[in-house]
CHARMM internal coordinates of N, CA and C (Angstrom, degrees):
IC EDIT
DIST 1 N 1 CA 1.4813
DIST 1 CA 1 C 1.5475
ANGL 1 N 1 CA 1 C 111.18
DIST 1 C 2 N 1.3252
ANGL 1 CA 1 C 2 N 116.15
DIHE 1 N 1 CA 1 C 2 N -45.20
DIST 2 N 2 CA 1.4093
ANGL 1 C 2 N 2 CA 120.03
DIHE 1 CA 1 C 2 N 2 CA 177.69
DIST 2 CA 2 C 1.5525
ANGL 2 N 2 CA 2 C 112.15
DIHE 1 C 2 N 2 CA 2 C -60.94
DIST 2 C 3 N 1.3887
ANGL 2 CA 2 C 3 N 112.87
DIHE 2 N 2 CA 2 C 3 N -35.10
DIST 3 N 3 CA 1.5031
ANGL 2 C 3 N 3 CA 116.05
DIHE 2 CA 2 C 3 N 3 CA -178.80
DIST 3 CA 3 C 1.4778
ANGL 3 N 3 CA 3 C 111.44
DIHE 2 C 3 N 3 CA 3 C -68.74
DIST 3 C 4 N 1.3893
ANGL 3 CA 3 C 4 N 117.89
DIHE 3 N 3 CA 3 C 4 N -30.93
DIST 4 N 4 CA 1.4699
ANGL 3 C 4 N 4 CA 121.63
DIHE 3 CA 3 C 4 N 4 CA 176.71
DIST 4 CA 4 C 1.5741
ANGL 4 N 4 CA 4 C 110.95
DIHE 3 C 4 N 4 CA 4 C -64.08
DIST 4 C 5 N 1.2940
ANGL 4 CA 4 C 5 N 116.01
DIHE 4 N 4 CA 4 C 5 N -47.75
DIST 5 N 5 CA 1.4851
ANGL 4 C 5 N 5 CA 119.63
DIHE 4 CA 4 C 5 N 5 CA -178.42
DIST 5 CA 5 C 1.5734
ANGL 5 N 5 CA 5 C 110.81
DIHE 4 C 5 N 5 CA 5 C -67.66
DIST 5 C 6 N 1.3224
ANGL 5 CA 5 C 6 N 115.19
DIHE 5 N 5 CA 5 C 6 N -34.93
DIST 6 N 6 CA 1.4457
ANGL 5 C 6 N 6 CA 119.35
DIHE 5 CA 5 C 6 N 6 CA 178.45
DIST 6 CA 6 C 1.5494
ANGL 6 N 6 CA 6 C 108.37
DIHE 5 C 6 N 6 CA 6 C -68.48
DIST 6 C 7 N 1.3301
ANGL 6 CA 6 C 7 N 119.13
DIHE 6 N 6 CA 6 C 7 N -36.14
DIST 7 N 7 CA 1.4191
ANGL 6 C 7 N 7 CA 119.34
DIHE 6 CA 6 C 7 N 7 CA 176.60
DIST 7 CA 7 C 1.4983
ANGL 7 N 7 CA 7 C 112.66
DIHE 6 C 7 N 7 CA 7 C -69.10
DIST 7 C 8 N 1.3265
ANGL 7 CA 7 C 8 N 116.61
DIHE 7 N 7 CA 7 C 8 N -30.97
DIST 8 N 8 CA 1.4949
ANGL 7 C 8 N 8 CA 119.05
DIHE 7 CA 7 C 8 N 8 CA 178.97
DIST 8 CA 8 C 1.5330
ANGL 8 N 8 CA 8 C 108.14
DIHE 7 C 8 N 8 CA 8 C -68.53
DIST 8 C 9 N 1.3302
ANGL 8 CA 8 C 9 N 116.65
DIHE 8 N 8 CA 8 C 9 N -42.07
DIST 9 N 9 CA 1.4509
ANGL 8 C 9 N 9 CA 119.18
DIHE 8 CA 8 C 9 N 9 CA -175.72
DIST 9 CA 9 C 1.5666
ANGL 9 N 9 CA 9 C 112.19
DIHE 8 C 9 N 9 CA 9 C -73.32
DIST 9 C 10 N 1.3268
ANGL 9 CA 9 C 10 N 116.04
DIHE 9 N 9 CA 9 C 10 N -25.92
DIST 10 N 10 CA 1.4395
ANGL 9 C 10 N 10 CA 118.17
DIHE 9 CA 9 C 10 N 10 CA 179.65
DIST 10 CA 10 C 1.4907
ANGL 10 N 10 CA 10 C 111.87
DIHE 9 C 10 N 10 CA 10 C -95.75
DIST 10 C 11 N 1.3077
ANGL 10 CA 10 C 11 N 118.26
DIHE 10 N 10 CA 10 C 11 N 9.33
DIST 11 N 11 CA 1.4858
ANGL 10 C 11 N 11 CA 123.90
DIHE 10 CA 10 C 11 N 11 CA 179.00
DIST 11 CA 11 C 1.4855
ANGL 11 N 11 CA 11 C 110.96
DIHE 10 C 11 N 11 CA 11 C 56.68
DIST 11 C 12 N 1.2952
ANGL 11 CA 11 C 12 N 120.31
DIHE 11 N 11 CA 11 C 12 N 52.81
DIST 12 N 12 CA 1.4188
ANGL 11 C 12 N 12 CA 125.53
DIHE 11 CA 11 C 12 N 12 CA 176.41
DIST 12 CA 12 C 1.5163
ANGL 12 N 12 CA 12 C 112.14
DIHE 11 C 12 N 12 CA 12 C -96.75
DIST 12 C 13 N 1.3017
ANGL 12 CA 12 C 13 N 116.87
DIHE 12 N 12 CA 12 C 13 N 143.90
DIST 13 N 13 CA 1.4742
ANGL 12 C 13 N 13 CA 122.21
DIHE 12 CA 12 C 13 N 13 CA -170.14
DIST 13 CA 13 C 1.5030
ANGL 13 N 13 CA 13 C 113.56
DIHE 12 C 13 N 13 CA 13 C -62.96
DIST 13 C 14 N 1.3241
ANGL 13 CA 13 C 14 N 119.71
DIHE 13 N 13 CA 13 C 14 N -39.41
DIST 14 N 14 CA 1.5064
ANGL 13 C 14 N 14 CA 119.59
DIHE 13 CA 13 C 14 N 14 CA -173.02
DIST 14 CA 14 C 1.5119
ANGL 14 N 14 CA 14 C 112.26
DIHE 13 C 14 N 14 CA 14 C -63.45
DIST 14 C 15 N 1.3342
ANGL 14 CA 14 C 15 N 117.06
DIHE 14 N 14 CA 14 C 15 N -48.06
DIST 15 N 15 CA 1.4698
ANGL 14 C 15 N 15 CA 119.07
DIHE 14 CA 14 C 15 N 15 CA -177.27
DIST 15 CA 15 C 1.5285
ANGL 15 N 15 CA 15 C 111.15
DIHE 14 C 15 N 15 CA 15 C -65.20
DIST 15 C 16 N 1.2834
ANGL 15 CA 15 C 16 N 114.96
DIHE 15 N 15 CA 15 C 16 N -42.43
DIST 16 N 16 CA 1.5121
ANGL 15 C 16 N 16 CA 118.59
DIHE 15 CA 15 C 16 N 16 CA -176.16
DIST 16 CA 16 C 1.5592
ANGL 16 N 16 CA 16 C 110.59
DIHE 15 C 16 N 16 CA 16 C -71.02
DIST 16 C 17 N 1.3051
ANGL 16 CA 16 C 17 N 116.74
DIHE 16 N 16 CA 16 C 17 N -35.20
DIST 17 N 17 CA 1.4769
ANGL 16 C 17 N 17 CA 120.38
DIHE 16 CA 16 C 17 N 17 CA 177.38
DIST 17 CA 17 C 1.4872
ANGL 17 N 17 CA 17 C 110.17
DIHE 16 C 17 N 17 CA 17 C -64.94
DIST 17 C 18 N 1.3358
ANGL 17 CA 17 C 18 N 117.53
DIHE 17 N 17 CA 17 C 18 N -40.91
DIST 18 N 18 CA 1.4082
ANGL 17 C 18 N 18 CA 123.79
DIHE 17 CA 17 C 18 N 18 CA 178.44
DIST 18 CA 18 C 1.5943
ANGL 18 N 18 CA 18 C 110.69
DIHE 17 C 18 N 18 CA 18 C -62.03
DIST 18 C 19 N 1.3487
ANGL 18 CA 18 C 19 N 114.37
DIHE 18 N 18 CA 18 C 19 N -43.56
DIST 19 N 19 CA 1.4095
ANGL 18 C 19 N 19 CA 118.33
DIHE 18 CA 18 C 19 N 19 CA 177.48
DIST 19 CA 19 C 1.5515
ANGL 19 N 19 CA 19 C 112.19
DIHE 18 C 19 N 19 CA 19 C -65.09
DIST 19 C 20 N 1.2941
ANGL 19 CA 19 C 20 N 117.72
DIHE 19 N 19 CA 19 C 20 N -40.17
DIST 20 N 20 CA 1.4336
ANGL 19 C 20 N 20 CA 121.91
DIHE 19 CA 19 C 20 N 20 CA -179.77
DIST 20 CA 20 C 1.5589
ANGL 20 N 20 CA 20 C 110.40
DIHE 19 C 20 N 20 CA 20 C -69.72
DIST 20 C 21 N 1.3352
ANGL 20 CA 20 C 21 N 120.31
DIHE 20 N 20 CA 20 C 21 N -35.31
DIST 21 N 21 CA 1.3841
ANGL 20 C 21 N 21 CA 123.83
DIHE 20 CA 20 C 21 N 21 CA 173.10
DIST 21 CA 21 C 1.4658
ANGL 21 N 21 CA 21 C 113.35
DIHE 20 C 21 N 21 CA 21 C -65.90
DIST 21 C 22 N 1.3244
ANGL 21 CA 21 C 22 N 117.59
DIHE 21 N 21 CA 21 C 22 N -38.47
DIST 22 N 22 CA 1.5130
ANGL 21 C 22 N 22 CA 121.48
DIHE 21 CA 21 C 22 N 22 CA 174.52
DIST 22 CA 22 C 1.5392
ANGL 22 N 22 CA 22 C 109.20
DIHE 21 C 22 N 22 CA 22 C -63.09
DIST 22 C 23 N 1.3297
ANGL 22 CA 22 C 23 N 119.85
DIHE 22 N 22 CA 22 C 23 N -40.07
DIST 23 N 23 CA 1.4341
ANGL 22 C 23 N 23 CA 118.78
DIHE 22 CA 22 C 23 N 23 CA 178.65
DIST 23 CA 23 C 1.4553
ANGL 23 N 23 CA 23 C 113.23
DIHE 22 C 23 N 23 CA 23 C -67.67
DIST 23 C 24 N 1.3156
ANGL 23 CA 23 C 24 N 119.23
DIHE 23 N 23 CA 23 C 24 N -35.42
DIST 24 N 24 CA 1.4585
ANGL 23 C 24 N 24 CA 122.33
DIHE 23 CA 23 C 24 N 24 CA 178.28
DIST 24 CA 24 C 1.5649
ANGL 24 N 24 CA 24 C 107.59
DIHE 23 C 24 N 24 CA 24 C -66.07
DIST 24 C 25 N 1.3164
ANGL 24 CA 24 C 25 N 117.00
DIHE 24 N 24 CA 24 C 25 N -43.60
DIST 25 N 25 CA 1.4699
ANGL 24 C 25 N 25 CA 119.93
DIHE 24 CA 24 C 25 N 25 CA -179.70
DIST 25 CA 25 C 1.5265
ANGL 25 N 25 CA 25 C 110.66
DIHE 24 C 25 N 25 CA 25 C -66.78
DIST 25 C 26 N 1.3022
ANGL 25 CA 25 C 26 N 116.25
DIHE 25 N 25 CA 25 C 26 N -37.10
DIST 26 N 26 CA 1.4712
ANGL 25 C 26 N 26 CA 119.72
DIHE 25 CA 25 C 26 N 26 CA 176.88
DIST 26 CA 26 C 1.5443
ANGL 26 N 26 CA 26 C 111.33
DIHE 25 C 26 N 26 CA 26 C -63.89
DIST 26 C 27 N 1.3355
ANGL 26 CA 26 C 27 N 115.23
DIHE 26 N 26 CA 26 C 27 N -43.56
DIST 27 N 27 CA 1.4816
ANGL 26 C 27 N 27 CA 119.39
DIHE 26 CA 26 C 27 N 27 CA 178.74
DIST 27 CA 27 C 1.5535
ANGL 27 N 27 CA 27 C 111.30
DIHE 26 C 27 N 27 CA 27 C -62.83
DIST 27 C 28 N 1.2812
ANGL 27 CA 27 C 28 N 117.50
DIHE 27 N 27 CA 27 C 28 N -42.24
DIST 28 N 28 CA 1.4932
ANGL 27 C 28 N 28 CA 119.71
DIHE 27 CA 27 C 28 N 28 CA 177.18
DIST 28 CA 28 C 1.5089
ANGL 28 N 28 CA 28 C 111.36
DIHE 27 C 28 N 28 CA 28 C -65.08
DIST 28 C 29 N 1.3431
ANGL 28 CA 28 C 29 N 118.42
DIHE 28 N 28 CA 28 C 29 N -39.88
DIST 29 N 29 CA 1.4492
ANGL 28 C 29 N 29 CA 121.24
DIHE 28 CA 28 C 29 N 29 CA 176.76
DIST 29 CA 29 C 1.5430
ANGL 29 N 29 CA 29 C 108.49
DIHE 28 C 29 N 29 CA 29 C -63.05
DIST 29 C 30 N 1.3455
ANGL 29 CA 29 C 30 N 118.78
DIHE 29 N 29 CA 29 C 30 N -46.15
DIST 30 N 30 CA 1.4313
ANGL 29 C 30 N 30 CA 121.14
DIHE 29 CA 29 C 30 N 30 CA 179.21
DIST 30 CA 30 C 1.5582
ANGL 30 N 30 CA 30 C 112.95
DIHE 29 C 30 N 30 CA 30 C -58.63
DIST 30 C 31 N 1.3452
ANGL 30 CA 30 C 31 N 113.13
DIHE 30 N 30 CA 30 C 31 N -34.00
DIST 31 N 31 CA 1.4395
ANGL 30 C 31 N 31 CA 118.75
DIHE 30 CA 30 C 31 N 31 CA -179.67
DIST 31 CA 31 C 1.5218
ANGL 31 N 31 CA 31 C 111.87
DIHE 30 C 31 N 31 CA 31 C -70.28
DIST 31 C 32 N 1.3325
ANGL 31 CA 31 C 32 N 117.13
DIHE 31 N 31 CA 31 C 32 N -34.07
DIST 32 N 32 CA 1.4576
ANGL 31 C 32 N 32 CA 121.48
DIHE 31 CA 31 C 32 N 32 CA -173.11
DIST 32 CA 32 C 1.5577
ANGL 32 N 32 CA 32 C 113.93
DIHE 31 C 32 N 32 CA 32 C -91.55
DIST 32 C 33 N 1.3331
ANGL 32 CA 32 C 33 N 118.50
DIHE 32 N 32 CA 32 C 33 N -14.78
DIST 33 N 33 CA 1.4370
ANGL 32 C 33 N 33 CA 118.62
DIHE 32 CA 32 C 33 N 33 CA -175.99
DIST 33 CA 33 C 1.5766
ANGL 33 N 33 CA 33 C 108.95
DIHE 32 C 33 N 33 CA 33 C -80.83
DIST 33 C 34 N 1.3121
ANGL 33 CA 33 C 34 N 113.75
DIHE 33 N 33 CA 33 C 34 N 141.59
DIST 34 N 34 CA 1.4977
ANGL 33 C 34 N 34 CA 116.31
DIHE 33 CA 33 C 34 N 34 CA -174.37
DIST 34 CA 34 C 1.5900
ANGL 34 N 34 CA 34 C 114.07
DIHE 33 C 34 N 34 CA 34 C -100.95
DIST 34 C 35 N 1.3036
ANGL 34 CA 34 C 35 N 117.03
DIHE 34 N 34 CA 34 C 35 N 9.58
DIST 35 N 35 CA 1.4458
ANGL 34 C 35 N 35 CA 119.37
DIHE 34 CA 34 C 35 N 35 CA -166.76
DIST 35 CA 35 C 1.5390
ANGL 35 N 35 CA 35 C 113.52
DIHE 34 C 35 N 35 CA 35 C -100.11
DIST 35 C 36 N 1.3218
ANGL 35 CA 35 C 36 N 118.52
DIHE 35 N 35 CA 35 C 36 N -37.55
DIST 36 N 36 CA 1.4293
ANGL 35 C 36 N 36 CA 120.48
DIHE 35 CA 35 C 36 N 36 CA -171.05
DIST 36 CA 36 C 1.5548
ANGL 36 N 36 CA 36 C 108.47
DIHE 35 C 36 N 36 CA 36 C -122.55
DIST 36 C 37 N 1.2929
ANGL 36 CA 36 C 37 N 115.65
DIHE 36 N 36 CA 36 C 37 N 112.97
DIST 37 N 37 CA 1.4567
ANGL 36 C 37 N 37 CA 121.51
DIHE 36 CA 36 C 37 N 37 CA -177.53
DIST 37 CA 37 C 1.5646
ANGL 37 N 37 CA 37 C 114.48
DIHE 36 C 37 N 37 CA 37 C -66.69
DIST 37 C 38 N 1.2768
ANGL 37 CA 37 C 38 N 114.95
DIHE 37 N 37 CA 37 C 38 N -29.51
DIST 38 N 38 CA 1.4663
ANGL 37 C 38 N 38 CA 117.84
DIHE 37 CA 37 C 38 N 38 CA 177.22
DIST 38 CA 38 C 1.5043
ANGL 38 N 38 CA 38 C 112.10
DIHE 37 C 38 N 38 CA 38 C -63.84
DIST 38 C 39 N 1.3792
ANGL 38 CA 38 C 39 N 115.04
DIHE 38 N 38 CA 38 C 39 N -42.28
DIST 39 N 39 CA 1.4847
ANGL 38 C 39 N 39 CA 118.81
DIHE 38 CA 38 C 39 N 39 CA 176.10
DIST 39 CA 39 C 1.4611
ANGL 39 N 39 CA 39 C 112.37
DIHE 38 C 39 N 39 CA 39 C -62.02
DIST 39 C 40 N 1.3475
ANGL 39 CA 39 C 40 N 116.77
DIHE 39 N 39 CA 39 C 40 N -42.51
DIST 40 N 40 CA 1.4448
ANGL 39 C 40 N 40 CA 121.43
DIHE 39 CA 39 C 40 N 40 CA 178.87
DIST 40 CA 40 C 1.5304
ANGL 40 N 40 CA 40 C 111.47
DIHE 39 C 40 N 40 CA 40 C -61.95
DIST 40 C 41 N 1.3213
ANGL 40 CA 40 C 41 N 116.01
DIHE 40 N 40 CA 40 C 41 N -38.20
DIST 41 N 41 CA 1.4963
ANGL 40 C 41 N 41 CA 122.10
DIHE 40 CA 40 C 41 N 41 CA -177.60
DIST 41 CA 41 C 1.5012
ANGL 41 N 41 CA 41 C 110.44
DIHE 40 C 41 N 41 CA 41 C -63.68
DIST 41 C 42 N 1.3318
ANGL 41 CA 41 C 42 N 118.71
DIHE 41 N 41 CA 41 C 42 N -41.02
DIST 42 N 42 CA 1.4661
ANGL 41 C 42 N 42 CA 123.08
DIHE 41 CA 41 C 42 N 42 CA -174.96
DIST 42 CA 42 C 1.5396
ANGL 42 N 42 CA 42 C 111.61
DIHE 41 C 42 N 42 CA 42 C -97.45
DIST 42 C 43 N 1.3162
ANGL 42 CA 42 C 43 N 118.72
DIHE 42 N 42 CA 42 C 43 N 8.79
DIST 43 N 43 CA 1.4945
ANGL 42 C 43 N 43 CA 118.93
DIHE 42 CA 42 C 43 N 43 CA -176.38
DIST 43 CA 43 C 1.5168
ANGL 43 N 43 CA 43 C 110.51
DIHE 42 C 43 N 43 CA 43 C -68.64
DIST 43 C 44 N 1.3296
ANGL 43 CA 43 C 44 N 119.23
DIHE 43 N 43 CA 43 C 44 N -40.99
DIST 44 N 44 CA 1.4297
ANGL 43 C 44 N 44 CA 121.12
DIHE 43 CA 43 C 44 N 44 CA -179.66
DIST 44 CA 44 C 1.5427
ANGL 44 N 44 CA 44 C 112.29
DIHE 43 C 44 N 44 CA 44 C -62.07
DIST 44 C 45 N 1.3069
ANGL 44 CA 44 C 45 N 116.97
DIHE 44 N 44 CA 44 C 45 N -43.30
DIST 45 N 45 CA 1.4362
ANGL 44 C 45 N 45 CA 121.40
DIHE 44 CA 44 C 45 N 45 CA 178.77
DIST 45 CA 45 C 1.5088
ANGL 45 N 45 CA 45 C 112.80
DIHE 44 C 45 N 45 CA 45 C -62.53
DIST 45 C 46 N 1.3119
ANGL 45 CA 45 C 46 N 117.27
DIHE 45 N 45 CA 45 C 46 N -40.77
DIST 46 N 46 CA 1.4542
ANGL 45 C 46 N 46 CA 124.43
DIHE 45 CA 45 C 46 N 46 CA 177.16
DIST 46 CA 46 C 1.4917
ANGL 46 N 46 CA 46 C 111.11
DIHE 45 C 46 N 46 CA 46 C -64.15
DIST 46 C 47 N 1.3455
ANGL 46 CA 46 C 47 N 118.40
DIHE 46 N 46 CA 46 C 47 N -44.11
DIST 47 N 47 CA 1.4507
ANGL 46 C 47 N 47 CA 122.75
DIHE 46 CA 46 C 47 N 47 CA 177.80
DIST 47 CA 47 C 1.4971
ANGL 47 N 47 CA 47 C 111.72
DIHE 46 C 47 N 47 CA 47 C -67.36
DIST 47 C 48 N 1.3292
ANGL 47 CA 47 C 48 N 116.27
DIHE 47 N 47 CA 47 C 48 N -38.32
DIST 48 N 48 CA 1.4654
ANGL 47 C 48 N 48 CA 118.63
DIHE 47 CA 47 C 48 N 48 CA 178.87
DIST 48 CA 48 C 1.5049
ANGL 48 N 48 CA 48 C 113.52
DIHE 47 C 48 N 48 CA 48 C -69.41
DIST 48 C 49 N 1.3421
ANGL 48 CA 48 C 49 N 116.95
DIHE 48 N 48 CA 48 C 49 N -40.16
DIST 49 N 49 CA 1.4641
ANGL 48 C 49 N 49 CA 120.25
DIHE 48 CA 48 C 49 N 49 CA 176.21
DIST 49 CA 49 C 1.5130
ANGL 49 N 49 CA 49 C 111.22
DIHE 48 C 49 N 49 CA 49 C -63.35
DIST 49 C 50 N 1.3526
ANGL 49 CA 49 C 50 N 119.30
DIHE 49 N 49 CA 49 C 50 N -41.20
DIST 50 N 50 CA 1.4105
ANGL 49 C 50 N 50 CA 122.47
DIHE 49 CA 49 C 50 N 50 CA 177.14
DIST 50 CA 50 C 1.5365
ANGL 50 N 50 CA 50 C 111.89
DIHE 49 C 50 N 50 CA 50 C -64.85
DIST 50 C 51 N 1.3326
ANGL 50 CA 50 C 51 N 118.80
DIHE 50 N 50 CA 50 C 51 N -39.37
DIST 51 N 51 CA 1.3882
ANGL 50 C 51 N 51 CA 120.60
DIHE 50 CA 50 C 51 N 51 CA 177.74
DIST 51 CA 51 C 1.5584
ANGL 51 N 51 CA 51 C 113.70
DIHE 50 C 51 N 51 CA 51 C -65.88
DIST 51 C 52 N 1.3128
ANGL 51 CA 51 C 52 N 115.57
DIHE 51 N 51 CA 51 C 52 N -49.34
DIST 52 N 52 CA 1.4410
ANGL 51 C 52 N 52 CA 118.74
DIHE 51 CA 51 C 52 N 52 CA 177.77
DIST 52 CA 52 C 1.5864
ANGL 52 N 52 CA 52 C 111.28
DIHE 51 C 52 N 52 CA 52 C -62.54
DIST 52 C 53 N 1.2703
ANGL 52 CA 52 C 53 N 115.35
DIHE 52 N 52 CA 52 C 53 N -38.07
DIST 53 N 53 CA 1.4659
ANGL 52 C 53 N 53 CA 122.30
DIHE 52 CA 52 C 53 N 53 CA 177.18
DIST 53 CA 53 C 1.5110
ANGL 53 N 53 CA 53 C 107.84
DIHE 52 C 53 N 53 CA 53 C -59.29
DIST 53 C 54 N 1.3295
ANGL 53 CA 53 C 54 N 119.90
DIHE 53 N 53 CA 53 C 54 N -44.96
DIST 54 N 54 CA 1.4224
ANGL 53 C 54 N 54 CA 125.68
DIHE 53 CA 53 C 54 N 54 CA -176.86
DIST 54 CA 54 C 1.5191
ANGL 54 N 54 CA 54 C 109.03
DIHE 53 C 54 N 54 CA 54 C -64.20
DIST 54 C 55 N 1.3211
ANGL 54 CA 54 C 55 N 118.42
DIHE 54 N 54 CA 54 C 55 N -43.10
DIST 55 N 55 CA 1.4325
ANGL 54 C 55 N 55 CA 121.56
DIHE 54 CA 54 C 55 N 55 CA 179.60
DIST 55 CA 55 C 1.5353
ANGL 55 N 55 CA 55 C 110.47
DIHE 54 C 55 N 55 CA 55 C -65.48
DIST 55 C 56 N 1.2718
ANGL 55 CA 55 C 56 N 117.46
DIHE 55 N 55 CA 55 C 56 N -41.86
DIST 56 N 56 CA 1.4917
ANGL 55 C 56 N 56 CA 120.73
DIHE 55 CA 55 C 56 N 56 CA -179.49
DIST 56 CA 56 C 1.5868
ANGL 56 N 56 CA 56 C 110.74
DIHE 55 C 56 N 56 CA 56 C -68.00
DIST 56 C 57 N 1.3368
ANGL 56 CA 56 C 57 N 117.55
DIHE 56 N 56 CA 56 C 57 N -46.19
DIST 57 N 57 CA 1.4502
ANGL 56 C 57 N 57 CA 118.28
DIHE 56 CA 56 C 57 N 57 CA -177.62
DIST 57 CA 57 C 1.5255
ANGL 57 N 57 CA 57 C 114.76
DIHE 56 C 57 N 57 CA 57 C -73.23
DIST 57 C 58 N 1.3283
ANGL 57 CA 57 C 58 N 116.82
DIHE 57 N 57 CA 57 C 58 N -14.55
DIST 58 N 58 CA 1.4235
ANGL 57 C 58 N 58 CA 119.76
DIHE 57 CA 57 C 58 N 58 CA 177.99
DIST 58 CA 58 C 1.5365
ANGL 58 N 58 CA 58 C 111.40
DIHE 57 C 58 N 58 CA 58 C -68.39
DIST 58 C 59 N 1.3300
ANGL 58 CA 58 C 59 N 116.15
DIHE 58 N 58 CA 58 C 59 N -10.26
DIST 59 N 59 CA 1.4898
ANGL 58 C 59 N 59 CA 121.27
DIHE 58 CA 58 C 59 N 59 CA 177.95
DIST 59 CA 59 C 1.6119
ANGL 59 N 59 CA 59 C 108.74
DIHE 58 C 59 N 59 CA 59 C -99.08
DIST 59 C 60 N 1.2988
ANGL 59 CA 59 C 60 N 116.86
DIHE 59 N 59 CA 59 C 60 N -0.46
DIST 60 N 60 CA 1.5059
ANGL 59 C 60 N 60 CA 118.14
DIHE 59 CA 59 C 60 N 60 CA 178.07
DIST 60 CA 60 C 1.5199
ANGL 60 N 60 CA 60 C 107.43
DIHE 59 C 60 N 60 CA 60 C -73.09
DIST 60 C 61 N 1.3501
ANGL 60 CA 60 C 61 N 115.50
DIHE 60 N 60 CA 60 C 61 N 160.47
DIST 61 N 61 CA 1.5384
ANGL 60 C 61 N 61 CA 118.30
DIHE 60 CA 60 C 61 N 61 CA 177.85
DIST 61 CA 61 C 1.4897
ANGL 61 N 61 CA 61 C 108.10
DIHE 60 C 61 N 61 CA 61 C -75.84
DIST 61 C 62 N 1.3294
ANGL 61 CA 61 C 62 N 111.85
DIHE 61 N 61 CA 61 C 62 N 154.69
DIST 62 N 62 CA 1.4959
ANGL 61 C 62 N 62 CA 119.84
DIHE 61 CA 61 C 62 N 62 CA 176.92
DIST 62 CA 62 C 1.4853
ANGL 62 N 62 CA 62 C 107.86
DIHE 61 C 62 N 62 CA 62 C -60.57
END
COOR INIT
IC SEED 1 N 1 CA 1 C
IC BUILD
């Protein structure tokens, strides 16, 4: 766990890619759930932010 936060602070690819992947997964989950309209409303934005974030952090150093 400490390694994850250290990677975030040092702008390392692995930790940031994991965070971006979790955002994409959260956005897809928000899109598919039928219970909460607010989550459905913001699902596209969350997925888009995760996707753009993944593209940007793929250029970070290992």
